[in-house]
C-alpha positions as CSV (number, residue, x, y, z in Angstrom):
1,M,-25.0,-3.5,-21.6
2,F,-23.2,-6.7,-21.2
3,P,-23.1,-8.5,-17.8
4,A,-19.7,-8.4,-16.1
5,K,-17.7,-11.5,-16.0
6,L,-14.9,-12.3,-13.4
7,V,-12.8,-15.3,-14.1
8,L,-10.2,-16.7,-11.8
9,E,-7.1,-18.7,-12.9
10,D,-8.6,-21.9,-11.2
11,G,-11.6,-21.7,-13.6
12,T,-14.1,-20.1,-11.4
13,I,-16.5,-17.9,-13.3
14,L,-18.7,-15.2,-11.6
15,T,-21.3,-13.0,-13.3
16,G,-22.5,-9.6,-12.0
17,Q,-23.4,-6.1,-12.7
18,P,-20.8,-4.0,-14.4
19,F,-19.9,-0.5,-13.3
20,G,-17.0,1.9,-13.9
21,A,-15.2,1.5,-17.3
22,L,-16.2,-0.8,-20.1
23,T,-13.0,-2.7,-20.7
24,D,-11.1,-6.0,-20.0
25,T,-8.3,-6.1,-17.3
26,V,-6.1,-8.8,-15.7
27,F,-4.8,-8.6,-12.1
28,E,-3.9,-10.3,-8.8
29,L,-7.2,-10.5,-6.8
30,V,-6.8,-9.6,-3.1
31,F,-9.5,-8.9,-0.4
32,N,-9.5,-5.9,1.9
33,T,-11.3,-6.1,5.3
34,S,-11.6,-2.3,5.9
35,M,-15.1,-1.1,6.7
36,T,-14.6,2.5,5.5
37,G,-12.2,4.5,3.3
38,Y,-12.6,2.9,-0.1
39,Q,-11.3,6.1,-1.8
40,E,-8.0,6.1,0.2
41,I,-7.6,2.3,-0.4
42,L,-8.3,2.6,-4.2
43,T,-5.8,5.4,-4.6
44,D,-3.0,3.7,-2.6
45,P,-0.1,3.0,-5.1
46,S,0.7,-0.2,-3.2
47,Y,-2.4,-1.8,-5.0
48,R,-0.9,-1.4,-8.5
49,G,-1.5,-4.5,-10.5
50,Q,-4.2,-5.8,-8.1
51,G,-7.9,-6.0,-8.1
52,V,-9.5,-5.3,-4.7
53,L,-12.5,-7.3,-3.3
54,F,-14.1,-5.5,-0.4
55,T,-15.4,-7.7,2.4
56,V,-17.8,-4.9,3.5
57,P,-21.0,-5.5,1.6
58,H,-22.1,-2.0,0.7
59,V,-19.7,0.3,-1.2
60,G,-20.1,3.8,-2.8
61,N,-22.5,5.5,-0.4
62,V,-20.2,8.4,0.4
63,G,-19.1,8.9,-3.2
64,I,-15.7,10.4,-4.1
65,N,-14.4,13.7,-2.9
66,D,-11.5,16.1,-3.9
67,E,-9.5,15.7,-0.6
68,D,-9.0,12.1,0.4
69,D,-6.8,10.7,-2.5
70,E,-3.6,9.0,-1.6
71,A,-2.3,9.6,-5.2
72,E,-3.3,11.6,-8.2
73,M,-5.6,8.8,-9.5
74,P,-7.0,5.4,-8.5
75,Q,-4.2,2.7,-8.7
76,V,-6.2,-0.5,-8.6
77,S,-6.9,-2.7,-11.7
78,S,-10.5,-3.4,-10.8
79,L,-13.0,-3.4,-8.0
80,V,-15.1,-6.4,-6.8
81,I,-18.0,-5.7,-4.4
82,R,-21.3,-7.1,-3.2
83,A,-23.5,-4.1,-3.7
84,L,-22.9,-0.7,-5.2
85,S,-24.9,2.1,-3.5
86,P,-27.4,3.8,-6.0
87,V,-27.1,7.0,-4.1
88,V,-24.3,9.3,-2.8
89,S,-25.0,10.6,0.7
90,N,-22.0,12.9,1.7
91,W,-21.7,16.6,1.7
92,R,-18.0,16.4,0.6
93,A,-18.6,14.2,-2.5
94,S,-17.9,15.7,-5.9
95,T,-18.8,12.6,-7.9
96,D,-19.9,9.0,-7.5
97,L,-17.7,5.9,-7.5
98,S,-18.7,4.5,-10.8
99,T,-18.3,7.7,-12.7
100,W,-14.9,8.2,-11.1
101,L,-13.7,4.7,-12.0
102,A,-14.9,5.1,-15.6
103,K,-13.0,8.4,-15.9
104,H,-9.8,6.5,-15.1
105,G,-10.5,3.4,-17.2
106,I,-11.1,1.0,-14.2
107,P,-13.8,-1.6,-14.4
108,G,-15.9,-3.0,-11.5
109,I,-18.2,-5.9,-10.9
110,A,-21.1,-5.8,-8.3
111,G,-23.6,-8.5,-7.2
112,V,-21.1,-11.3,-6.6
113,D,-20.8,-13.5,-3.5
114,T,-17.9,-11.7,-1.9
115,R,-18.0,-13.8,1.3
116,A,-17.5,-17.1,-0.7
117,L,-14.8,-15.4,-2.8
118,T,-13.0,-14.2,0.3
119,R,-13.0,-17.6,1.7
120,K,-11.7,-19.0,-1.4
121,L,-8.7,-16.6,-1.4
122,R,-8.2,-17.1,2.4
123,D,-8.0,-20.9,2.0
124,G,-6.4,-21.3,-1.3
125,G,-4.3,-18.2,-1.6
126,T,-4.1,-15.1,-3.9
127,L,-5.2,-15.9,-7.5
128,K,-4.8,-14.2,-10.8
129,A,-8.0,-13.0,-12.4
130,A,-9.5,-11.4,-15.4
131,L,-12.6,-9.1,-15.5
132,S,-14.7,-8.0,-18.5
133,T,-17.4,-5.4,-18.5
134,K,-17.6,-5.4,-22.3
135,G,-18.8,-8.9,-23.2
136,T,-15.5,-10.9,-23.6
137,A,-16.1,-14.6,-23.4
138,P,-15.2,-16.4,-20.2
139,E,-12.8,-18.8,-22.1
140,A,-10.8,-15.7,-23.4
141,L,-10.7,-14.3,-19.9
142,L,-9.4,-17.6,-18.4
143,K,-6.7,-17.6,-20.9
144,M,-5.7,-14.0,-20.1
145,A,-5.6,-14.8,-16.4
146,R,-3.5,-18.0,-16.8
147,E,-0.9,-16.3,-19.2
148,W,-0.5,-13.1,-17.2
149,P,3.0,-13.2,-15.7
150,G,1.8,-11.9,-12.3
151,L,3.7,-9.6,-9.9
152,D,6.5,-11.8,-8.6
153,G,9.9,-10.5,-9.5
154,R,8.5,-7.5,-11.4
155,D,9.3,-3.8,-10.9
156,M,6.0,-2.3,-10.3
157,V,7.4,0.8,-8.5
158,S,8.6,2.3,-11.8
159,E,4.9,2.7,-12.8
160,V,4.0,4.8,-9.7
161,T,7.1,6.7,-8.6
162,C,7.5,10.5,-9.3
163,R,9.5,11.4,-12.4
164,E,11.5,14.1,-10.6
165,S,12.1,15.4,-7.1
166,Y,9.7,17.8,-5.5
167,T,9.0,19.6,-2.1
168,W,5.9,18.6,-0.4
169,L,3.6,21.4,0.5
170,P,0.7,20.9,3.0
171,D,-2.5,20.2,1.1
172,V,-6.2,20.8,2.1
173,A,-6.5,17.4,3.8
174,Q,-3.5,18.1,6.0
175,Q,-4.7,21.6,6.9
176,K,-8.1,20.2,7.8
177,W,-7.5,17.0,9.5
178,I,-4.0,17.0,11.0
179,E,-3.0,19.6,13.5
180,S,0.2,21.3,12.6
181,K,3.2,21.1,14.9
182,P,5.9,23.8,15.2
183,A,8.7,23.5,12.7
184,Q,11.5,21.4,13.9
185,N,13.8,22.4,11.0
186,R,14.4,18.8,10.0
187,H,14.9,17.9,6.3
188,V,13.5,14.5,5.4
189,V,14.2,12.9,2.0
190,I,11.6,10.3,1.2
191,Y,12.0,7.7,-1.5
192,D,8.8,7.6,-3.5
193,F,8.3,3.9,-4.2
194,G,4.6,4.7,-4.3
195,A,4.3,6.9,-1.3
196,K,0.9,7.6,0.2
197,R,0.1,11.2,0.6
198,N,-0.8,10.7,4.2
199,I,2.9,9.8,5.0
200,L,3.9,13.1,3.6
201,R,1.2,14.8,5.5
202,H,2.4,13.3,8.8
203,L,6.0,14.2,8.2
204,S,5.1,17.8,7.4
205,A,2.6,18.1,10.2
206,L,5.3,16.9,12.7
207,G,7.5,19.8,11.5
208,A,9.7,18.4,8.8
209,N,10.6,19.9,5.5
210,V,9.9,17.1,3.0
211,T,11.7,16.4,-0.3
212,V,10.3,13.5,-2.4
213,V,12.7,11.8,-4.7
214,P,12.2,9.2,-7.4
215,A,12.7,5.5,-6.6
216,Q,15.8,5.3,-8.8
217,T,17.6,8.0,-7.0
218,T,21.0,6.7,-5.7
219,A,22.1,7.0,-2.1
220,A,24.8,9.6,-3.2
221,Q,22.1,11.7,-4.8
222,A,19.9,11.5,-1.8
223,L,22.7,12.4,0.6
224,A,23.7,15.3,-1.6
225,L,20.5,16.9,-0.6
226,K,21.8,17.0,3.0
227,P,18.8,15.4,4.8
228,D,18.6,15.0,8.6
229,G,16.9,11.7,7.9
230,V,15.7,9.4,5.0
231,M,12.4,7.7,4.7
232,L,11.7,4.6,2.4
233,S,8.0,4.6,1.5
234,N,5.4,2.0,0.8
235,G,4.8,0.7,-2.7
236,P,3.6,-2.0,-4.9
237,G,4.8,-5.5,-5.9
238,D,7.7,-7.7,-5.0
239,P,10.8,-6.2,-3.3
240,A,12.9,-8.8,-5.0
241,G,12.2,-6.9,-8.3
242,L,14.0,-3.7,-7.0
243,P,17.7,-4.6,-6.6
244,Y,18.6,-0.9,-7.3
245,A,16.4,0.2,-4.3
246,A,17.9,-2.5,-2.0
247,E,21.4,-1.3,-3.0
248,A,20.5,2.4,-2.3
249,A,19.2,1.3,1.1
250,K,22.3,-0.6,1.9
251,E,24.4,2.5,1.2
252,L,22.1,4.8,3.2
253,I,22.4,2.5,6.2
254,E,26.1,2.7,6.0
255,S,25.8,6.6,6.0
256,G,24.7,6.5,9.6
257,L,21.7,8.8,9.0
258,P,18.3,8.1,10.7
259,I,16.3,5.9,8.4
260,F,12.6,4.9,8.6
261,G,11.0,2.4,6.4
262,I,7.2,1.6,5.9
263,C,5.9,-1.5,4.2
264,L,7.9,-2.0,1.0
265,G,10.5,0.3,2.7
266,H,10.6,-2.2,5.5
267,Q,11.2,-5.1,3.1
268,L,13.9,-3.2,1.2
269,L,15.8,-2.6,4.5
270,G,15.5,-6.3,5.1
271,L,17.0,-7.1,1.7
272,A,19.7,-4.5,2.3
273,L,20.8,-6.2,5.5
274,G,21.2,-9.6,3.6
275,G,17.7,-10.9,4.6
276,K,15.2,-12.7,2.4
277,T,11.6,-12.0,1.5
278,A,8.8,-14.4,0.7
279,R,5.2,-14.2,-0.6
280,L,2.4,-14.4,2.0
281,K,-0.4,-16.9,1.3
282,F,-3.1,-14.2,0.7
283,G,-1.4,-11.0,2.0
284,H,-2.5,-8.6,4.6
285,H,-5.0,-6.0,3.3
286,G,-7.3,-4.1,5.7
287,G,-7.5,-1.8,8.7
288,N,-8.0,-4.3,11.5
289,H,-4.7,-6.2,11.8
290,P,-3.4,-6.6,15.4
291,V,0.3,-6.1,15.8
292,Q,2.3,-6.4,19.1
293,D,5.2,-4.3,20.1
294,L,7.5,-6.9,21.6
295,R,9.3,-4.3,23.8
296,S,6.3,-2.8,25.5
297,K,3.9,-5.7,24.9
298,K,1.4,-3.1,23.6
299,A,-0.9,-4.1,20.8
300,Y,-1.9,-1.8,17.9
301,I,-4.7,-2.3,15.5
302,T,-3.1,-1.4,12.2
303,A,-3.7,-0.6,8.6
304,Q,-1.9,-3.0,6.2
305,N,-1.4,-3.7,2.5
306,H,1.3,-6.1,1.4
307,N,1.7,-9.6,-0.2
308,Y,5.3,-10.1,0.8
309,M,7.1,-10.4,4.1
310,V,10.7,-10.3,5.4
311,L,11.7,-13.7,6.9
312,P,13.0,-13.0,10.4
313,E,15.3,-16.0,10.5
314,S,17.2,-14.5,7.5
315,L,18.2,-11.4,9.6
316,N,21.4,-11.4,11.8
317,P,20.2,-11.3,15.5
318,A,23.5,-9.7,16.4
319,E,22.7,-6.8,14.2
320,V,18.8,-6.6,14.2
321,E,16.2,-6.5,16.9
322,V,12.8,-7.7,16.0
323,T,10.3,-5.2,17.4
324,H,6.9,-6.0,16.1
325,L,5.0,-9.3,15.2
326,S,1.6,-10.0,13.7
327,L,-0.9,-11.3,16.2
328,N,-2.7,-13.1,13.4
329,D,0.0,-15.2,11.8
330,G,3.3,-14.3,13.6
331,S,4.9,-12.7,10.6
332,L,7.5,-10.0,11.0
333,E,6.0,-6.5,11.4
334,G,9.0,-4.4,12.4
335,F,12.6,-4.3,13.3
336,Q,15.4,-1.9,14.1
337,L,19.2,-2.0,14.1
338,K,21.0,-2.3,17.4
339,N,23.9,0.0,16.5
340,K,22.4,2.5,14.0
341,P,19.3,4.7,13.9
342,V,17.3,2.5,11.4
343,Y,13.7,1.6,12.1
344,C,11.0,0.0,10.1
345,V,7.4,-1.3,10.2
346,Q,5.5,-3.6,7.8
347,F,2.2,-1.9,8.6
348,H,1.1,1.6,7.9
349,P,1.5,4.1,10.8
350,E,0.1,7.0,8.7
351,A,-3.2,4.8,8.5
352,A,-5.3,6.5,5.8
353,P,-8.2,5.7,6.2
354,G,-7.3,4.4,9.6
355,P,-7.1,3.2,12.4
356,H,-4.9,5.7,14.2
357,D,-3.4,3.6,16.9
358,S,0.1,3.6,15.5
359,H,0.6,7.3,14.7
360,E,3.2,7.4,17.5
361,I,5.5,5.1,15.5
362,F,6.9,8.2,13.7
363,A,8.4,9.5,17.1
364,P,11.6,7.4,17.3
365,F,12.5,8.6,13.7
366,F,12.1,12.3,14.7
367,A,13.9,11.6,18.0
368,A,16.9,10.1,16.2
369,M,17.0,13.2,13.8
370,A,17.0,15.6,16.8
């Protein structure tokens, strides 16, 4: 077995133990500060095109189960960790992390200094990288990393969206872990830009009938389904690469229906309103990001996963009210329209794997539909 080689575009070379698939891959390397929930993170479609470095040092001890996926398969390009657990210690597990990644063609590297690597990304910003678990020379990996076009301006959503519309039916995870509420007979159409299953679980558990539509669905097609409200989901990549989605969002705003956007959906609403987006230095990835609601002054600890942000100064203050800001870097975390029932947040209120502070963020959307 060859040692694993991780090469960054700045020339940094790290050697470690391979696990998962024996292959080469190129990606954008980001770090995630969550302490638990690696299965939910690795299956989050927002990570398409990225390799995830976990700051928690010990990964794999609870294995992989059949209930906690946020998509049908893992979405990351690679996994970088300090130590891979040699045993699985959870009664829910059906397989181990390495076997699961190998099944889906995803390589991993263990035994690297993740603390030093995290500091490099925090201080210098996100970097392109290439990983080999099959013996490819570092020089070739460096060439791969530097020539890879990256994610800016690309449509990554087309790789993760559903191919046709479907009705969401409660799954085992919802039945076990989310208490069902009485049906409110509200029909929500959600645009699948890479929607996490826990968003669908929350909508359904709160009493909505949920129809999931592909990202390329026009506003007219969505409105023809006669929804009481529309949700714009999370998803991967650069919102600037999705002009068709921003145009649909603009037309949906004009319809007057209640609209709720999460993460990428928040960014698309910003673009639809004439705002601008920009890349964050190293992105927000983790389950411990503090956000303040400017109206109540309440602080939430939130789950986040995004590399881009809406620039608040690009939004019209006569039309838009800023509602949430990051307490780490002051970036925009939420806004609403002053004259229409349109709400959005940059963080993830469905929070799989957690924390659960911001579950209540769904409430204004349901109140508007009522």
